[in-house]
N, CA, C and O atoms as a GROMACS GRO file, in nm:
protein
  252
    1MET      N    1   8.448  15.977  17.518
    1MET     CA    2   8.347  16.014  17.421
    1MET      C    3   8.376  16.150  17.383
    1MET      O    4   8.398  16.234  17.471
    2ALA      N    5   8.377  16.182  17.256
    2ALA     CA    6   8.400  16.321  17.191
    2ALA      C    7   8.254  16.375  17.164
    2ALA      O    8   8.154  16.322  17.115
    3GLU      N    9   8.284  16.516  17.221
    3GLU     CA   10   8.169  16.598  17.182
    3GLU      C   11   8.160  16.662  17.045
    3GLU      O   12   8.261  16.699  16.985
    4LYS      N   13   8.031  16.675  16.995
    4LYS     CA   14   8.020  16.734  16.885
    4LYS      C   15   8.011  16.900  16.893
    4LYS      O   16   7.916  16.947  16.956
    5VAL      N   17   8.081  16.966  16.847
    5VAL     CA   18   8.074  17.114  16.865
    5VAL      C   19   8.019  17.164  16.717
    5VAL      O   20   8.078  17.130  16.614
    6THR      N   21   7.913  17.238  16.716
    6THR     CA   22   7.839  17.285  16.620
    6THR      C   23   7.828  17.437  16.623
    6THR      O   24   7.736  17.488  16.688
    7ALA      N   25   7.918  17.515  16.555
    7ALA     CA   26   7.915  17.641  16.562
    7ALA      C   27   7.792  17.707  16.449
    7ALA      O   28   7.788  17.671  16.331
    8ALA      N   29   7.717  17.787  16.498
    8ALA     CA   30   7.602  17.853  16.399
    8ALA      C   31   7.703  17.942  16.314
    8ALA      O   32   7.782  18.022  16.365
    9LYS      N   33   7.692  17.919  16.188
    9LYS     CA   34   7.741  18.008  16.084
    9LYS      C   35   7.686  18.152  16.069
    9LYS      O   36   7.579  18.185  16.018
   10LYS      N   37   7.772  18.224  16.120
   10LYS     CA   38   7.723  18.340  16.086
   10LYS      C   39   7.753  18.423  15.952
   10LYS      O   40   7.858  18.431  15.888
   11GLU      N   41   7.620  18.486  15.930
   11GLU     CA   42   7.622  18.550  15.792
   11GLU      C   43   7.704  18.682  15.789
   11GLU      O   44   7.700  18.764  15.881
   12ALA      N   45   7.786  18.700  15.666
   12ALA     CA   46   7.861  18.831  15.691
   12ALA      C   47   7.771  18.960  15.667
   12ALA      O   48   7.687  18.970  15.578
   13LYS      N   49   7.798  19.050  15.754
   13LYS     CA   50   7.727  19.184  15.736
   13LYS      C   51   7.812  19.285  15.638
   13LYS      O   52   7.934  19.297  15.641
   14TYR      N   53   7.723  19.356  15.550
   14TYR     CA   54   7.812  19.445  15.472
   14TYR      C   55   7.734  19.601  15.479
   14TYR      O   56   7.613  19.620  15.488
   15SER      N   57   7.829  19.691  15.472
   15SER     CA   58   7.785  19.810  15.482
   15SER      C   59   7.668  19.846  15.378
   15SER      O   60   7.646  19.781  15.276
   16LYS      N   61   7.598  19.957  15.420
   16LYS     CA   62   7.493  19.996  15.320
   16LYS      C   63   7.552  20.060  15.188
   16LYS      O   64   7.484  20.059  15.086
   17THR      N   65   7.670  20.110  15.191
   17THR     CA   66   7.758  20.139  15.078
   17THR      C   67   7.772  20.024  14.973
   17THR      O   68   7.737  20.026  14.854
   18GLU      N   69   7.828  19.928  15.042
   18GLU     CA   70   7.860  19.796  14.962
   18GLU      C   71   7.731  19.745  14.906
   18GLU      O   72   7.726  19.706  14.789
   19LEU      N   73   7.625  19.744  14.984
   19LEU     CA   74   7.507  19.670  14.911
   19LEU      C   75   7.452  19.764  14.812
   19LEU      O   76   7.409  19.719  14.706
   20ILE      N   77   7.449  19.893  14.836
   20ILE     CA   78   7.394  19.971  14.728
   20ILE      C   79   7.478  19.952  14.602
   20ILE      O   80   7.420  19.934  14.495
   21ALA      N   81   7.618  19.955  14.609
   21ALA     CA   82   7.687  19.933  14.502
   21ALA      C   83   7.673  19.801  14.403
   21ALA      O   84   7.697  19.792  14.283
   22ASN      N   85   7.621  19.695  14.505
   22ASN     CA   86   7.611  19.573  14.431
   22ASN      C   87   7.440  19.540  14.408
   22ASN      O   88   7.385  19.430  14.402
   23ALA      N   89   7.389  19.650  14.401
   23ALA     CA   90   7.224  19.615  14.391
   23ALA      C   91   7.186  19.521  14.280
   23ALA      O   92   7.087  19.448  14.284
   24ALA      N   93   7.276  19.526  14.175
   24ALA     CA   94   7.244  19.403  14.069
   24ALA      C   95   7.226  19.270  14.117
   24ALA      O   96   7.164  19.183  14.057
   25LEU      N   97   7.291  19.255  14.246
   25LEU     CA   98   7.285  19.102  14.292
   25LEU      C   99   7.120  19.080  14.350
   25LEU      O  100   7.073  18.969  14.374
   26PHE      N  101   7.057  19.191  14.363
   26PHE     CA  102   6.906  19.183  14.430
   26PHE      C  103   6.822  19.196  14.290
   26PHE      O  104   6.702  19.168  14.292
   27GLU      N  105   6.882  19.236  14.174
   27GLU     CA  106   6.810  19.256  14.054
   27GLU      C  107   6.712  19.386  14.076
   27GLU      O  108   6.595  19.381  14.038
   28VAL      N  109   6.754  19.476  14.127
   28VAL     CA  110   6.703  19.627  14.127
   28VAL      C  111   6.812  19.721  14.123
   28VAL      O  112   6.929  19.689  14.100
   29THR      N  113   6.766  19.846  14.148
   29THR     CA  114   6.860  19.959  14.107
   29THR      C  115   6.919  19.995  14.255
   29THR      O  116   6.880  19.951  14.363
   30PRO      N  117   7.018  20.081  14.231
   30PRO     CA  118   7.086  20.110  14.379
   30PRO      C  119   6.987  20.204  14.451
   30PRO      O  120   6.992  20.200  14.574
   31GLU      N  121   6.900  20.286  14.396
   31GLU     CA  122   6.820  20.350  14.456
   31GLU      C  123   6.709  20.274  14.548
   31GLU      O  124   6.677  20.319  14.658
   32ILE      N  125   6.660  20.166  14.500
   32ILE     CA  126   6.579  20.072  14.571
   32ILE      C  127   6.651  20.011  14.683
   32ILE      O  128   6.585  19.991  14.785
   33VAL      N  129   6.779  19.978  14.683
   33VAL     CA  130   6.841  19.937  14.793
   33VAL      C  131   6.856  20.019  14.880
   33VAL      O  132   6.836  19.983  14.996
   34ALA      N  133   6.898  20.162  14.853
   34ALA     CA  134   6.897  20.262  14.935
   34ALA      C  135   6.792  20.285  15.019
   34ALA      O  136   6.807  20.298  15.140
   35ALA      N  137   6.658  20.291  14.949
   35ALA     CA  138   6.547  20.300  15.008
   35ALA      C  139   6.509  20.208  15.111
   35ALA      O  140   6.461  20.238  15.220
   36ALA      N  141   6.536  20.090  15.068
   36ALA     CA  142   6.502  19.956  15.157
   36ALA      C  143   6.582  19.951  15.267
   36ALA      O  144   6.537  19.885  15.360
   37LEU      N  145   6.714  20.012  15.284
   37LEU     CA  146   6.775  20.010  15.389
   37LEU      C  147   6.783  20.132  15.448
   37LEU      O  148   6.879  20.140  15.525
   38LEU      N  149   6.710  20.239  15.438
   38LEU     CA  150   6.698  20.362  15.485
   38LEU      C  151   6.745  20.372  15.633
   38LEU      O  152   6.819  20.461  15.674
   39ASP      N  153   6.696  20.277  15.706
   39ASP     CA  154   6.711  20.297  15.868
   39ASP      C  155   6.835  20.198  15.915
   39ASP      O  156   6.856  20.172  16.034
   40LYS      N  157   6.908  20.148  15.813
   40LYS     CA  158   6.996  20.036  15.860
   40LYS      C  159   7.142  20.111  15.810
   40LYS      O  160   7.148  20.196  15.721
   41GLU      N  161   7.248  20.065  15.880
   41GLU     CA  162   7.376  20.126  15.840
   41GLU      C  163   7.466  19.996  15.776
   41GLU      O  164   7.557  20.010  15.694
   42GLU      N  165   7.419  19.868  15.830
   42GLU     CA  166   7.463  19.741  15.773
   42GLU      C  167   7.362  19.646  15.776
   42GLU      O  168   7.260  19.652  15.845
   43ALA      N  169   7.393  19.556  15.698
   43ALA     CA  170   7.304  19.432  15.697
   43ALA      C  171   7.348  19.301  15.604
   43ALA      O  172   7.408  19.317  15.498
   44THR      N  173   7.319  19.194  15.644
   44THR     CA  174   7.333  19.057  15.576
   44THR      C  175   7.278  19.064  15.442
   44THR      O  176   7.193  19.150  15.417
   45LYS      N  177   7.318  18.985  15.353
   45LYS     CA  178   7.251  18.975  15.225
   45LYS      C  179   7.108  18.917  15.224
   45LYS      O  180   7.021  18.946  15.142
   46LYS      N  181   7.098  18.836  15.319
   46LYS     CA  182   6.944  18.774  15.340
   46LYS      C  183   6.847  18.899  15.392
   46LYS      O  184   6.735  18.921  15.347
   47GLU      N  185   6.911  18.971  15.489
   47GLU     CA  186   6.828  19.089  15.534
   47GLU      C  187   6.799  19.178  15.424
   47GLU      O  188   6.688  19.228  15.403
   48THR      N  189   6.912  19.198  15.347
   48THR     CA  190   6.880  19.313  15.230
   48THR      C  191   6.761  19.260  15.142
   48THR      O  192   6.662  19.330  15.120
   49GLU      N  193   6.776  19.128  15.092
   49GLU     CA  194   6.680  19.058  15.028
   49GLU      C  195   6.548  19.076  15.076
   49GLU      O  196   6.455  19.101  14.999
   50THR      N  197   6.533  19.064  15.200
   50THR     CA  198   6.384  19.075  15.267
   50THR      C  199   6.353  19.221  15.262
   50THR      O  200   6.240  19.260  15.232
   51ALA      N  201   6.466  19.313  15.296
   51ALA     CA  202   6.413  19.444  15.312
   51ALA      C  203   6.356  19.509  15.159
   51ALA      O  204   6.261  19.587  15.152
   52VAL      N  205   6.432  19.464  15.047
   52VAL     CA  206   6.405  19.501  14.912
   52VAL      C  207   6.262  19.446  14.874
   52VAL      O  208   6.186  19.514  14.805
   53LYS      N  209   6.224  19.311  14.927
   53LYS     CA  210   6.108  19.248  14.874
   53LYS      C  211   6.001  19.348  14.950
   53LYS      O  212   5.909  19.391  14.881
   54SER      N  213   6.006  19.382  15.072
   54SER     CA  214   5.924  19.432  15.163
   54SER      C  215   5.900  19.586  15.080
   54SER      O  216   5.790  19.618  15.034
   55PHE      N  217   5.991  19.649  15.074
   55PHE     CA  218   5.993  19.780  15.003
   55PHE      C  219   5.917  19.770  14.876
   55PHE      O  220   5.820  19.842  14.858
   56LEU      N  221   5.955  19.690  14.792
   56LEU     CA  222   5.876  19.683  14.664
   56LEU      C  223   5.727  19.631  14.683
   56LEU      O  224   5.640  19.650  14.598
   57THR      N  225   5.708  19.568  14.792
   57THR     CA  226   5.568  19.515  14.792
   57THR      C  227   5.467  19.599  14.885
   57THR      O  228   5.350  19.564  14.900
   58ARG      N  229   5.517  19.701  14.938
   58ARG     CA  230   5.425  19.777  15.025
   58ARG      C  231   5.327  19.853  14.981
   58ARG      O  232   5.337  19.876  14.861
   59LYS      N  233   5.235  19.900  15.033
   59LYS     CA  234   5.125  19.983  14.973
   59LYS      C  235   5.181  20.141  14.949
   59LYS      O  236   5.252  20.196  15.033
   60LYS      N  237   5.149  20.191  14.852
   60LYS     CA  238   5.186  20.326  14.806
   60LYS      C  239   5.147  20.415  14.932
   60LYS      O  240   5.043  20.395  14.996
   61GLY      N  241   5.232  20.506  14.960
   61GLY     CA  242   5.200  20.611  15.078
   61GLY      C  243   5.232  20.555  15.221
   61GLY      O  244   5.213  20.613  15.327
   62ALA      N  245   5.279  20.447  15.204
   62ALA     CA  246   5.330  20.376  15.352
   62ALA      C  247   5.450  20.413  15.390
   62ALA      O  248   5.532  20.446  15.304
   63LYS      N  249   5.482  20.414  15.525
   63LYS     CA  250   5.614  20.452  15.560
   63LYS      C  251   5.694  20.326  15.596
   63LYS      O  252   5.812  20.335  15.629
   0.00000   0.00000   0.00000
């Protein structure tokens, strides 16, 4: 009996510089991506999308 092996597909991580340079993918300016990823050096595309959405919907004056 053969065993099915399922490998979890890992999402590629990109450097902050690469993500900032490709800010158009997230439909925002490079400055928005830079601010959203302030505390990260690398992230996946999905993580970046989440960070950008969170940054854009935060209350003003919040850190």
